[in-house]
C-alpha positions in Angstrom: 87.7 18.2 102.7 91.4 19.3 103.0 93.7 19.2 100.1 97.5 19.4 100.1 99.3 21.3 97.3 103.0 21.1 96.7 104.9 23.3 94.3 108.0 21.5 93.0 110.8 21.7 90.5 109.7 19.7 87.5 112.2 16.9 87.2 112.3 13.1 86.8 111.5 11.3 90.0 109.8 14.0 92.0 106.5 12.2 92.1 108.3 8.9 93.1 109.9 10.7 96.0 106.6 12.3 97.1 104.5 9.2 96.9 107.2 7.1 98.6 107.4 9.5 101.5 103.6 9.2 101.9 103.8 5.4 101.6 106.6 5.2 104.2 104.4 7.1 106.6 101.4 4.8 106.0 99.4 7.5 104.3 96.9 6.3 101.6 96.5 8.7 98.7 92.9 9.2 97.9 93.3 11.6 94.9 96.3 13.1 93.2 96.6 15.7 90.4 99.9 16.7 89.0 100.6 19.4 86.4 103.7 21.0 85.2 104.6 24.1 83.2 108.2 24.9 82.2 110.4 24.0 85.2 107.6 24.1 87.9 105.0 21.6 88.9 102.1 21.5 91.2 100.9 18.3 92.9 97.6 18.2 94.8 96.8 15.4 97.1 93.9 14.3 99.2 94.8 11.6 101.7 93.4 9.5 104.5 95.8 10.8 107.2 96.2 14.5 106.6 98.6 15.5 109.4 100.8 12.5 108.8 101.0 13.4 105.2 102.1 16.9 105.9 104.8 15.7 108.3 106.0 13.1 105.8 106.2 15.6 102.9 108.1 18.0 105.2 110.6 15.4 106.3 111.2 14.6 102.6 112.0 18.2 101.9 108.8 19.4 100.3 106.9 22.5 101.3 103.1 21.9 101.3 100.3 24.4 101.2 96.9 23.3 102.4 93.4 24.5 101.8 89.8 23.5 102.4 88.0 22.2 99.4 84.2 22.1 98.9 82.9 18.8 97.6 79.9 19.2 95.4 77.8 16.9 93.2 76.8 18.1 89.7 74.9 16.5 86.8 77.6 15.2 84.4 76.4 17.3 81.5 77.7 20.3 79.5 77.3 23.6 81.4 77.0 22.2 84.9 80.4 23.4 86.0 80.0 26.7 84.2 76.8 27.4 86.2 78.7 26.9 89.5 81.6 29.0 88.3 79.2 31.8 87.4 77.9 31.8 91.0 81.5 32.4 92.2 82.1 35.1 89.6 78.9 37.0 90.6 79.9 36.8 94.2 83.4 38.0 93.4 84.9 34.9 95.0 88.2 33.7 93.7 88.4 30.0 92.7 91.8 28.6 93.5 91.4 25.1 92.2 88.9 22.7 90.6 89.2 19.0 90.3 86.8 16.3 89.1 87.1 13.6 91.7 84.7 11.0 90.2 82.1 10.5 87.6 79.3 7.9 87.6 75.7 7.3 87.1 75.2 10.7 85.4 76.8 12.8 88.2 80.2 14.2 88.9 81.9 14.9 92.2 84.0 18.0 92.1 86.4 19.5 94.7 86.6 23.3 94.6 89.2 25.3 96.5 88.1 28.9 97.1 88.8 32.0 99.2 86.3 32.9 101.9 85.1 29.4 102.5 82.1 30.3 104.6 80.7 32.5 101.8 81.4 29.9 99.2 79.6 27.2 101.3 76.4 29.4 101.2 76.7 29.7 97.4 76.7 26.0 96.7 74.8 24.7 99.7 72.3 23.0 97.3 75.1 21.0 95.7 77.2 20.0 98.7 77.9 16.4 99.5 76.8 15.5 103.0 
């Protein structure tokens, strides 16, 4: 799965501008996560038309950074995510982002952005979504 991250100035209307740019390009937002600290914000999207989204955000004046994300399925219980994070720690792999995508029927789907994707895939092959 590819995700798109955009670092922005935290200000009123910035999410409206970004989401409108995607809507105008016919891009459907599948997930969005927005956080801000002080005067900066980071917005992470997954979308149905990745290349169109990148072009639309660029045309609207935003600079996007992209990365692959691993989709894994975990039991929705205390310690499940900690166990996965321990795998990355022991392998000295940096985790760049973690997002819970959905929770249902006792399981959680989690997107994890990491460095050295091939090595990371091997670490969580037992948890990967097909």
